[in-house]
N, C-alpha and C positions, 0 to 999 in steps of 0.2 A: 630395798632388800628385806626377807623375811632372815633374821640369824636369830628368832626367839628358840631356845632350849627349853621345852616346858618343862620336862622332867630329866634328871641327872639317872646313867643307867643305874639297877636295880643294886641293891649293895654285893648281891652273890654273885655279881655277872664276873665273868673269867677274867683275868687281869689283860690275855691277849683281846678281847673284845674289848675292854676300855681303852686299852693302846689304837686298837682301830680307830676306834670309834672317836678321839681327840684328833689322828691323824686323818679322820676324813671332813672333821668341822674346818682342821686349818687348811684342807686343799677348796675348803668350798670359798673360803674367804676370801683366796687370790685373787688377782685382779684375773679379768676374763683371760686375756691374753696367754697370759701366766701359765692357766690352768691349761686350756688348750697345747700350749705347749709341749708343757711337760708330759701329757695326757697321749700326742701325739707322737713323742718321744719314746715310750711307753710300746705302743700301739704299731709302730714302726720295727721297735726290735724283738716284737716274737710271731709278726704278721706280717703277710706282703697286704699295704694300706689299700693297694687297688683290688684288693678281691673282696666279695662279699657271697658269703655262704645263704643259700635260698631255700626255706620251709615252709610248706605250707602245711595249714592247721583246717580240720574238719570236724566238726560237731558232730559226732556219731548217734551222740543221745543228749535231747534238748530239753531242757525244761523240767520241772517238777522238785527241783532240788531243794531238801529240807533245810539246809543252813542258811545262816540271816546276815551272808557280807553284805555290808550296806551299798558296793558300786554293783553287784549281779544283776543282770535281769532275769536272769534264769531260778534266781530262787521263786519258789513257790509262794511267800508270804509277799510279792510285791507286786504291783499290777501293774505290769510294763506291757504286754502284748505280745507276750513270748507263749506260744501256743508249745504247750509241752508234746516229745514223740519221742515213741520208742525208738529201741536199737535200731539204726540202718541195719538192714539187709546186708551180707558180707557180697555180693557181686554189686552193688550202688557203691560201698567203701572201695572197692577195687578199681569200679570205673573212674572215680574222684582222684585214689592215687596215679591210675594210669596216664591221667588227663596232668596231674601237679608235673608229673617228672616231664611229658613232655614241654612243659611250659618253662622246664630249666630248676625245677624243685630235686634235691637232693636229699633232703627229710619230709618225711608226712607223717605229724602228729595228729594224733586222733584223741579227743577230748570227750567225755561224758560227764553230764550233771548229774555226779553221786555224791554223797557224803564219802563214803567208800563204795568197793565192788563188792557182791557177795559170790561167791562161788558161781553160781548159775548165772551170775553177770557176767564172769571173768571168762568161762569157757567159750563165747563167740568172741571174744577180745581177743583169745589168741589166734583162734582162728585166723585175723584180720590180721595179725601182725606177722604171722607165717606167709601170707599170701604176699603182703606189702613188702615183703623181705624178697621173694621171690624176684618182685620187678627189679631187685637191684638197689633200691633205695633205704637210706636209714629210715629206722621205725622208732617214732614217740608215741606214748602215750601219756595223759593226763585224765586220771578218775579219780583223784580224792585219796583218803587214806588208805594204805595199807594195812592189811593183818599179815601176821606172823605167815608167812610159805608163801604169799601172793606174788613178791619180787622176784622168787625165784621160778615162779611157773611163768612169767613174764618172760625173766632172762633166760629160760629155755626154748621159750618159742623164739627166741632170736630179738629179741626189743635192744635197743642201744639206747636210749635215754629216759628217763622218767622226770615227767614233769611235775613240782610240787613247789608253790612260790610261796614265800613267806609273806609276802603282802605289802609289811609295812615295817616299821621299830618293835622290837618286844614291849617297847613303854606306851607303844599309839595303838596296839592292836586291839585292845579292849575297844576303843571308841570304834570300830570297824566289824568285827567280829563278835560275836558270843556264845555259838553253838559250840566252837571248838577254841584248844587256846592252842598257843603257842608250840608249847612242847608237843602234841600233836602233829606238829606240820614237822618238827627238827627226828622226830621219834620215824614217821615216813620216809624221811631222807636217810635218817641209819639205817634203816632197811635194806633201799635201794643201794646204797653202797657199799652194806653188808653184802650184797647178792652179785657184787661185782658190775651194775649196769652205771653207763654216766648220769649224773646227776643234772637235772636242768633245775632251776631254781633263781626267781627274781621277785619282785614285787610291782607296786604299782606307786607313782608318785600322781599329786593331785589331789589326793584326798581330805585335804584340808590341815596335812602336817606341817611341822616347822623343817626349816630346811636341818636342823640337829639331829629331828625325826629321821630325816631323809639320809643322815649321814649314818643313823643309826641302824637301818636297814642295810644300808652296805658294807658297815663294819659286822655286821651279824653272818651276812652271805661270804665275807672273807677270812672272817674267823672259823668256819668250815674248814676241814680237814680230811682229806683234799679239796683244796675250793672247788664251785661248780665246775664243769665243763661246759656251760653254756647259763649265762645269765642273762632272760629276757628282764627288759626294763618297759613297763607300760603309763602312759601319760591317761590318766581317767579319760574315758567313753563318757561323760554324763549320759544316761537313761531315764525318762520322763520314768517315774514312779518307784524308783529307788532313793532311799534317803539321801544320799549323795549328790542326786540332782540337784544342781544350783550352787554347787560348789565354787568359791571363786578359783578360775581357773589357773594355771601354774603358769607363770612367764616362760617366754621360751628360754631367754637366758638360764632360767634356772633347770631345765628340762636337760642341755648340753651340757651344764654343769654337771648336773648328775651322772649323764655318761661319762664323761670325764674322770670324775672321779670313780666310778666303776673300773674303768681302764686301768687305771694307778695303783687301783689297791687289788685287782684282778687281773695283773698283766698277760698272762695264759689262758685266760678264761674268751669263752666268744661271747661278744656283747651284744644280744639283739634286740633293735629297734622292735619294738612290739606294739601293743594296740595303743592308740592316737594317731597313726601314721597318716588317716588320712584328712586330719585336722592341720597337717602340719603341711606350710609350705614348702618350697622344694629347698629353700635357702638353707631354713633349719635341720635338716636333714643333711644337708651337705655339711654343717656343722659339726652333725653328728655322728658321722662317717669319717672325718677329719679327728674330731676328738675319740674315737678307737670304736664307734660301733662298728660290726663287722659280718652281722647276722641279720637275717630280715625273714617278717612273715610275708611270704609274696604269694597274691591270688585276691580274688574279692570280698573274701570274707573271714571274720576272724569269730570262731563259735558264732555267734549271734549282732556281732555288730560289723561294721564295714572296714573295709579296707581297700587301698589306690588297687589300680587295677591294673593288671599286669602288662598294659603298652604305656601306661603312665610312667611306672616302676622305668621300663625299660630304657623311657626316653630319658628320664635321671640319669642312669647309668652309662648310657650312651654321651649323655652331655661329660657327666664327672670322669670319664674313662673308666669305669670303675667295671672288672670282667666279674664273673660266677667263680664264688668260692669251692 
């Protein structure tokens, strides 16, 4: 099992982060059954263990992103076969949201491949948020980095959640992305929180990071004050043409451990089983739900990569006795 810690946290790391990272490493090293028992106990303390919240994610503007995130097929510099598409018309977005609601989704998430939205980009998105809210759904956006004042505009339109993932641990971040730094991401999360919106922030595992670096990601998320209301955990979906294609896959047990440690460190957060579910068998997903995952992306596509279809998910939840959250 991968237990290497490449780098210690930076000397300037806050004591809270350092303590949480030490605790995360300790949890990762527990025997599997002991870790899952502790995680499930924490989960059951704060949530109904037989309910899972369902969200649907739509790419409202695809491809052409100037960033160099090594995992992302939407980066303009990589040749992945993803065609750039302009911002979707409002009517098509609302049609998709209505279909998602009919299929049982309670939150509709809209993602755009921007480094950050310009004001002319933001205006039509605000209209989308307002219309999604009229459907009686929670609205979430992931649009990249936000400038001063933009979070307040999204809040005033009715946005409930803003997603901005930290992706990985501070010390491993530079191996994955060079076109923005870690503080840029933290600054956007601060703007979202200061505007009074819920924070959705998680990361990606299976990037080639060590177990210690996975611990660092979860510690960084858990050190946010307050902790994110929603924590998506993604398992890398490898796309040919991206620098991370060919990376050694993360063992299923290590992914379940990541879910469990996230639940223990962030006991009141929704932990979302996100990208990579299509490649997981049903038993692994069931273990993730036992370990504390209580939210999923629901539907056939996550931005540009596949996701289990609705019928497959419904069959799994029926077998497990899991209801809609």
